[in-house]
BAFI-3210 file (N, C-alpha, C; in Angstrom, 3 decimals, decimal comma, padded with zeros to 6 digits):
// residues 92
n [1|2|3|4|5|6|7|8|9|10|11|12|13|14|15|16|17|18|19|20|21|22|23|24|25|26|27|28|29|30|31|32|33|34|35|36|37|38|39|40|41|42|43|44|45|46|47|48|49|50|51|52|53|54|55|56|57|58|59|60|61|62|63|64|65|66|67|68|69|70|71|72|73|74|75|76|77|78|79|80|81|82|83|84|85|86|87|88|89|90|91|92]
n.u [067,302|066,948|069,482|070,745|069,290|070,198|073,014|072,808|071,646|073,683|075,636|074,585|074,417|076,950|077,757|076,164|077,143|079,593|079,292|078,335|080,366|082,431|081,258|081,159|083,857|084,599|083,023|084,350|086,903|086,164|085,632|084,354|085,065|082,770|082,727|084,492|087,210|089,162|089,624|090,007|091,339|092,317|090,062|091,720|093,685|092,701|092,136|090,458|090,379|091,207|088,978|086,952|087,834|087,632|085,034|083,905|084,845|083,592|080,730|080,893|081,293|078,778|077,219|077,868|077,001|078,607|079,074|077,259|077,035|078,686|080,719|081,947|082,958|084,791|086,477|087,408|089,200|090,868|093,798|094,277|093,207|094,320|093,542|094,352|096,445|099,932|102,293|104,275|107,870|109,628|111,278|114,904]
n.v [103,850|102,394|102,485|100,500|098,335|097,735|097,364|095,093|093,271|093,100|091,876|089,567|088,492|088,251|086,011|084,026|083,782|082,931|080,609|078,971|079,117|077,720|075,257|074,404|074,439|072,126|069,905|069,961|068,899|066,688|065,066|062,321|059,535|059,098|061,489|061,497|062,407|061,804|063,997|063,634|065,040|066,690|069,575|071,541|071,795|072,832|075,802|078,448|080,879|080,536|078,700|080,426|082,199|080,728|080,531|082,569|081,572|079,144|080,267|081,669|079,095|077,954|079,614|079,380|076,911|074,316|073,556|072,179|071,533|072,554|071,386|069,132|070,528|071,936|070,127|068,584|070,750|071,256|071,622|073,523|075,993|075,933|074,677|073,090|073,297|073,956|071,768|072,662|072,606|071,477|073,787|073,239]
n.w [173,839|171,607|170,403|172,114|171,477|168,832|169,260|170,753|168,974|166,987|168,589|169,216|166,470|165,839|167,566|166,613|164,147|164,510|165,870|163,917|161,897|163,748|163,839|161,237|160,944|162,478|161,242|159,087|159,967|160,894|158,731|156,974|155,249|153,355|152,320|150,356|150,764|153,657|156,318|159,207|161,180|164,431|165,627|166,178|164,628|162,465|160,415|161,150|160,198|157,824|156,769|157,001|154,908|152,734|152,323|150,666|148,277|147,884|147,968|145,379|143,676|144,042|142,791|140,350|139,796|140,440|142,957|145,870|148,555|151,520|153,173|151,573|149,496|150,540|151,884|149,720|148,677|150,349|150,665|148,730|149,699|152,130|154,833|156,765|159,260|159,341|160,926|163,318|163,823|166,605|168,660|169,712]
ca.u [066,947|067,104|070,920|070,995|068,951|071,044|074,289|072,550|071,527|074,945|076,076|073,955|074,870|078,351|077,752|075,492|077,965|080,931|078,903|078,045|081,674|082,990|080,583|081,652|085,377|084,548|082,548|085,808|087,953|086,043|084,876|084,400|085,484|081,894|082,727|085,590|088,773|088,985|090,541|090,078|092,147|091,695|089,811|092,682|094,656|091,775|092,456|089,241|090,333|091,116|087,672|086,145|088,112|087,048|083,508|083,750|085,185|082,208|079,691|081,255|081,033|077,423|076,517|078,393|076,582|079,747|078,996|075,748|077,370|080,008|081,896|082,492|083,795|085,979|087,552|088,168|089,942|091,487|095,308|094,444|092,769|095,341|092,508|094,906|097,605|101,043|103,071|105,561|108,761|109,860|112,913|115,612]
ca.v [102,223|101,836|102,022|099,326|097,081|097,527|096,717|093,536|092,530|092,945|090,985|087,994|087,918|087,620|084,940|082,913|083,808|082,248|079,453|078,250|078,840|076,744|073,864|074,251|073,839|070,721|069,165|069,595|068,353|065,279|064,790|060,912|059,084|059,093|062,754|061,473|062,440|061,998|064,493|063,104|066,022|067,460|070,664|072,605|071,682|073,442|077,190|079,175|082,175|079,655|078,325|081,593|083,001|079,739|080,486|083,175|080,830|078,230|080,941|081,537|077,855|077,637|080,654|078,696|075,619|073,741|072,795|072,309|071,610|073,322|070,670|068,293|071,397|072,577|069,203|068,493|071,682|071,666|072,049|074,845|076,901|075,990|074,605|072,388|074,037|073,034|071,161|073,172|072,110|071,952|074,490|072,776]
ca.w [173,848|170,099|170,349|172,790|170,744|167,775|169,740|171,119|167,728|166,598|169,241|168,926|165,113|165,824|168,136|166,100|163,254|165,235|166,313|162,697|161,619|164,320|163,612|160,065|160,955|163,243|160,197|158,003|160,631|161,014|157,593|156,868|153,880|152,481|151,475|149,326|151,410|155,166|156,899|160,437|162,071|165,585|165,196|166,628|163,331|161,002|160,546|161,268|159,370|156,217|156,339|156,672|153,568|151,554|152,089|149,480|146,906|147,928|147,370|143,794|143,117|144,161|141,713|139,085|139,855|140,728|144,290|146,596|149,891|151,955|153,737|150,835|148,641|151,348|152,161|148,498|148,019|151,836|150,462|147,966|150,663|153,494|155,785|157,828|159,862|159,218|162,131|163,648|164,427|167,910|168,787|170,879]
c.u [067,037|068,467|071,376|070,435|069,753|072,480|074,078|072,268|072,794|075,809|075,694|074,408|075,863|078,296|077,328|076,378|079,133|080,545|078,872|079,376|082,412|082,584|081,092|083,376|085,254|084,118|083,677|086,721|087,541|085,293|085,053|084,533|084,324|081,803|083,683|086,743|088,246|090,032|091,021|091,340|091,565|091,224|090,623|093,433|093,777|091,914|090,872|089,225|090,408|089,773|086,751|086,400|087,562|085,736|082,889|083,700|083,764|080,915|079,735|080,890|079,679|076,673|076,698|077,781|077,491|079,863|077,555|076,020|078,899|081,175|082,674|083,297|085,102|087,039|088,389|089,407|090,933|093,096|095,119|093,980|093,446|094,330|093,255|096,212|098,686|101,644|104,126|106,672|109,075|111,214|113,429|116,341]
c.v [101,808|101,696|100,743|097,994|096,734|097,158|095,289|092,820|092,197|091,849|089,500|087,430|087,564|086,457|083,694|082,623|082,703|080,887|078,295|077,976|077,917|075,342|073,546|073,560|072,389|069,841|068,976|069,011|066,826|064,738|063,125|060,652|059,142|060,392|062,605|061,459|062,514|062,658|063,991|063,654|066,421|068,802|071,870|072,683|072,541|074,993|077,744|080,143|081,466|079,426|079,532|082,212|082,274|080,025|081,494|082,343|079,495|079,028|081,212|080,324|077,522|078,555|079,931|077,461|074,419|073,169|073,078|072,468|071,972|072,255|069,650|069,149|071,444|071,346|068,864|069,452|072,165|072,292|073,300|075,958|076,853|075,686|074,052|073,011|073,316|072,769|072,040|072,272|072,318|072,610|073,620|073,651]
c.w [172,563|169,859|171,064|172,143|169,647|168,069|170,179|170,120|167,108|167,338|168,852|167,444|165,117|166,421|167,715|164,805|163,366|165,481|165,012|162,108|162,241|164,054|162,277|159,835|161,762|162,284|159,321|158,696|160,619|159,645|157,070|155,380|152,747|151,648|150,390|149,982|152,845|155,747|158,405|161,143|163,169|165,032|165,500|165,297|162,236|161,328|160,373|160,182|157,940|155,760|156,167|155,369|152,501|151,553|150,762|148,048|146,693|147,500|145,679|143,270|143,335|143,119|140,616|139,032|139,959|142,061|144,746|148,064|150,292|152,273|152,519|149,699|149,616|151,662|150,798|147,982|149,281|151,539|149,638|148,867|151,903|154,671|156,982|158,169|159,663|160,531|162,127|164,198|165,781|168,016|170,091|171,658]
res [x|x|x|x|x|x|x|x|x|x|x|x|x|x|x|x|x|x|x|x|x|x|x|x|x|x|x|x|x|x|x|x|x|x|x|x|x|x|x|x|x|x|x|x|x|x|x|x|x|x|x|x|x|x|x|x|x|x|x|x|x|x|x|x|x|x|x|x|x|x|x|x|x|x|x|x|x|x|x|x|x|x|x|x|x|x|x|x|x|x|x|x]
***
C-alpha cells in the first residue's frame, strides 16, 4: 500500500508542477505593457522547456535580491533565455 501512495504522490506532484509551469508560460506569453515589455505572443510560440530552464536563473536573481516576480523577470530577459520560438520558414 505504501508503494502505491508514493507513486500517486509523485504523479500528483508532477501534474501540479506542469499546471504551474503551463500557467507561467501563458502569463509570459500574454504579458501586458505594464510589465515593461509586451510579448503578446500565442502560448504555442513560448518554449515550455526554456521557461523551465530559466527558473534556475530567476531563483538565483531572487537570492541576490535582483528580482521579486517571475513574469517581469522572464519577459525582460526573453531574448537571452530564448523563450519565444523562432518562426520556421515553410519548405516549398
